[in-house]
C-alpha positions in Angstrom: 45.1 27.4 173.6 46.2 30.3 171.5 49.4 32.2 171.3 49.8 35.5 169.5 53.1 36.8 168.0 53.8 40.1 166.4 56.8 40.1 164.1 58.0 43.7 164.0 60.8 44.9 161.7 63.3 47.4 163.1 62.9 51.1 162.1 64.9 53.1 159.5 68.7 53.0 160.1 71.4 55.6 159.5 72.5 53.5 156.6 69.2 52.8 154.8 70.9 52.9 151.4 73.3 50.1 152.3 73.0 46.3 152.3 72.7 45.4 156.0 73.2 42.0 157.5 75.9 41.7 160.2 76.7 45.4 159.6 74.7 47.1 162.4 74.2 50.8 162.4 72.0 52.7 164.9 68.5 53.5 164.1 67.9 57.0 162.9 65.9 59.3 165.2 62.9 58.7 163.0 63.6 55.0 162.9 63.6 54.7 166.7 60.3 56.6 166.8 58.9 54.3 164.2 59.7 51.1 166.1 58.5 52.5 169.4 55.2 53.5 167.9 54.7 50.1 166.4 55.5 48.3 169.6 53.4 50.7 171.7 50.4 50.0 169.4 50.4 46.3 170.3 48.2 45.6 173.3 48.5 42.9 175.8 52.2 42.1 175.3 53.8 39.8 177.9 57.3 39.4 176.5 59.7 40.7 173.8 62.1 38.6 171.8 64.7 40.4 169.8 67.5 39.9 167.3 70.9 40.6 168.9 71.5 43.4 166.3 71.4 46.8 168.0 69.1 48.2 165.4 66.5 45.8 166.9 67.7 45.3 170.4 68.3 48.8 171.7 64.8 50.1 171.1 63.3 46.7 172.1 65.0 47.0 175.4 63.9 50.6 175.9 60.3 49.7 175.2 60.4 46.6 177.4 61.9 48.6 180.3 59.2 51.3 180.0 56.5 48.6 180.2 58.3 46.3 182.6 58.4 43.4 180.2 61.1 40.7 179.9 63.4 40.7 176.9 65.0 37.6 175.4 67.8 38.0 172.9 67.7 35.3 170.2 70.8 34.9 168.0 68.9 32.9 165.4 66.9 36.0 164.6 69.9 37.9 163.3 69.7 39.1 159.7 71.4 37.2 156.9 75.2 37.5 156.7 76.0 39.0 153.3 79.8 38.5 153.6 81.9 40.8 151.5 78.8 42.6 150.3 77.7 43.4 153.8 77.5 47.1 154.6 78.2 48.3 151.1 76.0 50.8 149.3 73.4 49.3 147.0 74.6 51.3 144.0 78.1 50.1 144.4 77.0 46.4 144.6 74.9 46.7 141.5 77.8 48.1 139.5 80.1 45.2 140.6 80.6 42.6 137.9 82.3 40.0 140.0 80.8 36.5 139.9 78.6 35.7 141.7 77.1 39.2 141.5 74.4 40.5 143.8 72.1 40.1 140.8 72.9 36.4 140.6 72.2 36.1 144.3 68.8 37.9 144.1 67.8 35.8 141.1 68.7 32.5 142.8 70.1 32.7 146.3 69.9 29.0 146.8 72.5 28.6 144.0 74.7 31.7 144.7 76.2 32.4 148.1 77.7 35.9 148.8 81.5 35.8 148.9 82.4 34.8 152.5 78.8 35.1 153.4 76.1 32.8 154.7 74.4 30.2 152.6 70.6 30.4 152.2 70.4 26.9 153.5 72.2 27.8 156.7 70.1 31.0 157.1 66.8 29.2 156.7 68.0 26.4 159.0 68.7 28.7 161.9 65.5 30.7 161.5 63.5 27.4 161.3 65.3 26.2 164.4 64.0 29.1 166.4 60.5 28.8 164.9 60.2 25.1 165.7 61.3 25.9 169.3 58.4 28.3 169.6 55.9 25.8 168.2 57.1 23.1 170.6 56.4 25.2 173.7 52.6 25.8 174.0 51.5 28.8 175.9 49.0 31.6 175.8 51.6 34.4 175.6 51.4 37.5 173.5 54.9 38.2 172.2 56.5 40.9 170.1 59.4 39.6 168.0 61.7 42.4 166.8 63.7 41.3 163.9 64.7 42.0 160.2 62.9 41.9 156.9 64.7 38.9 155.6 64.1 37.0 158.9 60.4 37.9 158.9 59.9 36.8 155.3 61.7 33.5 156.0 59.3 33.0 158.9 56.3 33.7 156.7 57.5 31.2 154.2 57.8 28.6 157.0 54.4 29.3 158.4 52.7 29.1 154.9 54.7 26.0 154.2 56.1 27.4 151.0 58.7 25.5 149.0 62.5 26.2 149.5 62.6 28.1 146.2 60.5 30.8 147.9 63.0 33.2 149.5 63.1 36.6 151.1 64.7 37.9 148.0 62.4 36.4 145.4 59.1 37.1 147.1 56.7 39.9 146.4 56.2 40.5 150.1 57.4 43.9 151.4 58.0 44.5 155.1 58.3 48.2 155.7 60.4 49.8 158.5 58.6 49.1 161.7 56.1 47.0 159.8 54.0 44.4 161.8 53.0 40.9 160.8 50.6 39.1 163.2 50.8 35.4 163.7 48.4 33.2 165.7 49.2 29.7 166.8 46.4 27.5 167.9 47.2 24.4 170.0 44.8 21.5 169.8 44.0 19.0 172.6 47.1 17.0 171.5 49.3 20.1 171.8 49.8 20.1 168.1 50.5 23.6 166.7 48.5 25.2 164.0 50.0 28.6 163.0 48.5 31.1 160.6 49.5 34.5 159.4 46.8 37.1 160.0 46.8 39.7 157.2 
């Protein structure tokens, strides 16, 4: 038995020069087109799973309605909560000298949590919770998962069984707007899951 998942990042937003976690702007006109084009390029989809953030969900719902597909909203796929930094322009954050700084966080997010933000441990735990629920429910579905760059990178790290020190912010992986990462999960005769990233 084999399941196919396509992790799809949302398109460009109207605040692309800001740090976006819980802050949730609309997609730009170009961003909505980017996401729709990526989703439309995926053949054989049977279901859509989306982050609750409207930069993912609004276009995912529009696509699913057009193709008469069910949509599941998954809270664990929401982007990282950057606390007091959330929604601020990048240039402002890099000029801020408070401790911890965004530079501290980017260098070692497991040691530095954004002020009033989410810890990296909690973020990875909730993403892993969703991923393990997927692995534990064998099927032959083909699913589009509309989420965020940080979430998709965390999922890649889980699938590749990388150490905790590997994080979305330390990796050399780039997930462009509306970028697609294909994942295949093979289930053996014992229903054990064997996922792999298909580059």
